[in-house]
C-alpha positions, 0 to 999 in steps of 0.5 A, a space after each residue: 447153183 446158178 441163179 435164175 434166168 429172168 425173160 426180162 432181162 433178153 435186151 441185156 443178153 442180147 447186147 452181151 452176146 453180140 460181144 461174143 459173137 463178134 469175138 467169135 468172128 473175130 477168130 474166123 479172121 485170125 484163120 486167114 492169118 494162120 492158112 499159110 505153108 507151114 515146115 513139115 505140115 503133118 498129113 493124116 490122109 489114110 486110104 478112106 479119104 480116096 474112097 470118098 468122091 469129090 461132089 461139086 454142088 455140095 460146095 453150096 451146103 459147105 458154104 452154109 456154114 456161117 449163115 447157119 450157125 448165125 440163124 441158130 443164134 438168132 433161133 436161140 436168142 430168147 433161150 436160156 442157153 443161147 450165150 452158152 452156145 455162143 461161148 461153146 463156138 468161141 471156145 472150140 474155135 480157139 482150140 481148132 486155131 491153136 491147134 493150126 499154130 502148134 500142129 499144122 497140117 496139110 489137106 492132100 486129097 484136092 482133086 484136080 479140076 477143069 473147072 466147067 460148071 458153076 459149082 466146079 467154079 465155085 469150088 476151084 474159087 474156094 480152093 484159091 481162098 483156102 489153101 490145103 492147110 489148117 485141116 485138122 481139126 476141122 473148124 467146120 465140123 467142131 463147131 457144126 457138132 456144137 450147133 448140132 448138140 444145142 438144137 437138140 429137143 428144139 422142136 421141128 426147126 431144131 431138127 432141120 437144123 440138125 440135118 443142116 449140120 450133118 450135111 455140112 460135115 459130111 460136105 467137108 468132105 465131099 469138096 475135098 475141103 477136109 479129110 476124116 481125121 479131120 472131121 473125127 478130130 472136130 468132133 473130138 474137139 467139141 465133144 471136150 468143149 461140151 463135155 468138160 470145158 463148159 460144165 466147168 463154166 456152168 459152175 464158175 461163170 454165172 453169165 453163161 445163164 444170169 444176164 444180170 452179172 
């Protein structure tokens, strides 16, 4: 049984949350070390990926991922589940990176682009900065699914964030940054974290709820 949550302890919980946020973004730095050409990467693409057309303008939605995740952290900062949300992001990101190392994959469906428009140039810059590896599972999709879950029943602003998360998931495919299998994998990883790992942490780690511990 968890101990009660006290609003008077918000200052401490905010400070502790910054530590979790720092850990989460440190994993993002680790991504760069794993985003290199692996030996015999798996290719999970299939016919449906060819039916999804490149939509260069959606690269703006794709890159709204990090800012939106942080805005949700701020939106939930006085909420009982703020720390749990950040912890869930950290866990699912860790599991994704672990998979990138143990089961490397390749995104083989990127189109050849002659950059003429601003969006096409931004797509090309994205491709140069992010090699076509570490596809499965999509950490964009996994974290977006986590964010969608924790903004449920949070009023109009929560609905806005949920719509944004759905758009980000779609943008991973319309920018050709990910294939369908990557997105399915991201959703499944988030499902495991939300339905199996987080409930266990609720049971054994009371700090998810009570900042005084």
